[in-house]
Each structure stands twice: as structure tokens, then as C-alpha cells.
N, C-alpha and C positions, 0 to 999 in steps of 0.2 A: 776189046774195050781199052780205052786210054783215058787217063786223067790228065788234064792240062789246065793252064791258067785261062780264065775268060779272055776273049779277044773282042775287038770291035766287030760288031755284027752278030754277036751271040745273044744280045739282049732279048730279042723276041723269043728265041728258043728257050732261054732261061725262064722267062715269064710263063711260057706255055707249060713247061715242066712243073713249075711251082704251082700254077693253077690246078693242073691235073692231079698233082700229088696231094693237095689239101682239100679239094672240093669234096664236100659231103662228110668230112671228118668232124666229129662232135667237139674236138678240142680246137678247131680252127674257126676264126671269125672272118676269114677271107682277106685278112690284111697282109698276108705273106708277100704277095707280089709288090704291093705298095712299099713294104719295108725295104725290099731290095732296090726298088726304083729310088726311094728317098736316100738310102745309103750311097748309091751310085751318084746321085745328083749332088750330095754333100761331099763327094770325094772321100767317103768314109768306109769304103770297102778295103780293108787291109789285105784281104785275100778272097778271091772269088775263083773257085775251081769248077770245071765241068767234067762230066764223064761222057765220053762219046762211044757209041757203038756204030761202026761204020762212019758215016758222016752225020749221024743224028745225035743231038744232045739228049741224053736220057737221065741225067742227074746233075745236081748242083749243090754246092755248099758255099756259104758266105760267112766270113769272119770280119768283125769290126772292132775297133779299139773301145775299151771301156773307159769311161771318164768318171772320176769321183771328185766332187767339188770343183768341177771344171778342169781338172788336170788328168793327164794320161797316167794311169797307174801300172802300165805294162801288162795288163790283162786284155783278153779278147773275148767278145761275146760271139756265141755261135748262133747262126740261124738267119734265115731258115736253111735247113738241109732238105732237099727234095729229090725224089726219084719217081719217074713215071710209074703209074700203077702196075703195068704189065711186067715191070722189072723189079718191083719191090720184093723183099724177102730173098734176094739173090746175093746179098753181100755188097751191093753197090754203095749203099749209105755208109757202111763200115769202111769200105775202101776209100771213099771220099773223106771220111773223118780221119783215117790214118794218114792219108796224103796231106791233109791240112795240118795235122799235128807235126808231121815230118818237115813241113816247110816253115 
């Protein structure tokens, strides 16, 4: 398992992980993939990390700058953070979060 920065070509895998991670969860309205697409389109992903097992993306975390009254306040919003269902509860989300904080 490695954690690395998102690179060109990861978009479809990140979307698939996000959809799989949130499908059927009562706290999800299904907007998580759109949030990532919109942040990427707005060039507002301050940090986008993926977790790979072999050559497969199995997890993702996104951080974006928080703006208050139109200004950057030095804070970052988390989310979504996603892990494929078969890999959940194995510490991958925690590892992604620790890597994000470390960066």
C-alpha cells in the first residue's frame, strides 16, 4: 500500500472509489463524486491523495481551502475521504488522513 499525490489519469479511479464508498450510506446524498469534480474543475483541490494497493486506487482524500467572506483564512476543508468497501475498517482512511495532515 502506498499513498501518493493524485496524478493525471487518476480521475476515473477516484470517482469509482468515491461512488463505491458512499453508495447506500444513509448520511450520503450521492453528491460526493460531484464535489470532487467541481473542486478539481475550479482548481480548488489543495491536496488530493490516493492510496494504491498494487496498481489499484483503493482510497482517496481531498482537501480544499476554506474561504470566509471571500478570503482565504488558512484553513482547509476535508472531504470527501473514501475507501473501497472491501478495504474499509483496515486503517486506510486513517492513513490517508495522517498523510494529509503531514503534508
